[in-house]
N, C-alpha and C positions, 0 to 999 in steps of 0.2 A: 581457321576460323574466323573473322573478323563480324569485331561489335558495334555496332551502331553507340552512338552518345547516350540515344535513348536510353540503350539495355543499360549500359554502364553503371549510370546516374541512378535508374532502379534499381542495380544491384546493389550500387554503396546506398542505396536506402535502408533498402533490406537487411545488409549488417547492420548498420546504424542501429535498425531495431533492437539487435541483439544484446547492444549496449546502453541500453535507454534505461533511469534508474530515478528515483524521486528523493527528496530529503526532508527531513525538517527543518525550521529556521526558529518556531516559537514552540512549546517550550524547549527548555535542552535535553539532549538526547540522550541515551545509555553508556554514548562512546563514540569516538569521532568517525563520521561520515565513513563509511567501508563500499566503495559500490561494488567491489567483487563477492559480498558475507550478502549481500542485499538480499537473494531468500533464503538466507538462514534464521533462524530467529534470531529475533533483537540485532537483526544485521550484525550476525554472528557472538554478541556479545551474551556470556551468560548470568553474569553477575549486575547487579546495580550498582554504581560507580559515580552517578552523580547525580544525585537525591535534587532536586527546588519545589517550590512553593507555588500552588496552583490554586485557582479558586475552583471553590465549593460548588457555587452555583453556576455562577456566568462566566465559564473560562472559552476558551479557541484553540485549537494546534492552526499554524501557519505552515506552509510549505511549497517546494517548487517541483517540476517534474519535468524530462523530458519527452515524458508523450502527451497527447494532445487530448485524447479522449480516454476514459479510465474510470475502475468499478472502485468505488471506498471507503473501509468501512473502520473501525475502532471496538477493539477490544478491552475489556479493564480485570484487571487479576488484583487483587485484595490480598495476598499472601505479599510478606515481608521483602520476599528475597525469588520472585519468580524466574527460575531456569529454562522452563521446556512450556511447550503448548499446550499440555494438558493444568499448567498455575492459571489460563484461561478460557476454561470449560466448567460451562456447568455445573452438576453433580449430574445429570442425564447426558453429557456427553457433548455438548454444543458450546458454539462461541459465544463466551459473557460477552455481550454486545451493551457497548455505552453508546453508539452510534450505528443504527441500521446500515448494513449495505447500499448503494448508493452510486445510480450513475452520474458521468458528467461529463464535460469539456474545460479546456482549459490547461494552461499549463502555470500557474500560482494557484494559490486559495487557502482559505481557510474553513475550518470546522468548528462547527459552535460542540461545548461539550458540555452536560448537563450530567453530570453522576450521580445527583441526587433523584433525578425522574428517568435513569433506566432499571428501577424497581429492583437493586443489586444488595444484596445484602451485607454489611459491615459499613456500610459511604457513612461517613460522618468528620466533624470539623476535627484535625489532628492525626485521620486515617495517612497511613504511607499504603499509594496503589501506586499502580503501572496500569500505563495508558499504550498497548501497540497496535498503530496503524497498518492497515492491509489496502496495499496497492495493487493493481492490477491495470496493466496497460495494454494488454491483449495477450501476452509473449512471458505470463507468470507472475505468480505472486512476489512480493517484495515485501519487505516488514523492516520496522523503526520500532524500537521504545523510548517510553519516557517516564521513569523513574518520578513522582512526586509526593510533596506532602499538601493535601488539601485543605487549606487555611480559608473561611469562612469571611477573615478580615483583608484577605491577601488582594490587590489588584493588579492588574496586566502594566507595565510601563504603555505612557499614552502613545511612545514612539512603536510599537507594533500593533500594526493597521490592520483591520478588519474590518472591511466594508461591505461585504455583501456573506455573511458568514452561512457555510453548506450543512444537512445532514440533520436528521434528528434520532431521541433514545426509540431504540427500536420498540415494536409493540409488543416483541416478547421475550424478552432475554432470555428466553430459557430453551428456546429453538434450536431443532438439531439441526447439523448441516446437512446439506443433499448428499455430499460425499467428502470421505478423509481422504488424502492421499499423503504418505509417506510419514504418515504420526502427525503431520500438518495441519495448523486449521485451514479449514474450508471457507472453501468464499464461494457466498449466495448472493444471490443480485436479487434487491428488494424493487420492488415496484413500484410507478404511482396508487396500484390496486391493493398494496399492501401482500402479494403472492411475492413466492418466491418461483425464482431459477435459476439455474447450471449455467455457469459462464459458458459464452458461443463462441469459436472458433472463426478467425477469417478464414475465406474462401479464397484460392489462389487467383491470380493475375486475368482476366481474359484477354489477355494482351496476344494471343496463338502461342501452338506449343512449341515452337521452336526458339522464340521469346523466351518462356517456361522456363526449358530446358534449360539454359543457355546461363538463366538464373539463378536456378538452381545450381548448377555446375559451379559457378563463382559464390555460391553461399558454402559450400562443400569446402571450396578453397582456403574461404577465411579470408579475412582482410591481406594478410601478406600476397596470395593467392589472385588476388584481384590486381594486387599493383606487378602483381609479375605481367598477368596477361595485358596491363597497359603498356607496358615498356619491352614488352616481346616487337 
């Protein structure tokens, strides 16, 4: 079976989606970025190791990603050493959010962080807390953690730019997620109306049955298989 160049391009694009990732550029994260561990709690790091100072009221997170559209939320734990998703849950079992889930586009950005506005008990000057950013580009949730000490005198360096901060404190930080999978934090999207809905999956490409079958076959082979088909 011979494949057209357009089918191969589609296949390579689909394979690259599997390798999509995001990374935090400010503040410092719990450990060196590990793309393979992104779907795990705190990118695979289970204990604080790099605590930095962070503004008590007017902070932000800067990030980069390989996905152009996404849903983002930021959880907060007041535990001094959070080691599981349970440390980021409210007493009722919902996500303890400092930034409500929202959708957007772009491969980089910054998120406004207002710890004192989220209605979370234990937030004060000098508190050791952990922020966990949740990023979903459509193919699964990814996680990065930032262990910080809240400091009302700290000012973010001027060379860290945030021209258009996004995100708002959640309207109800104790709201429960719509579902829980494998003990991890559930992703709930918050729209402009304030309602919540579960993430929706994208449909199959409408390029004809033969093309879809070919692409699915290549995805089953993986990148090595795709290269083998091209070289054959």
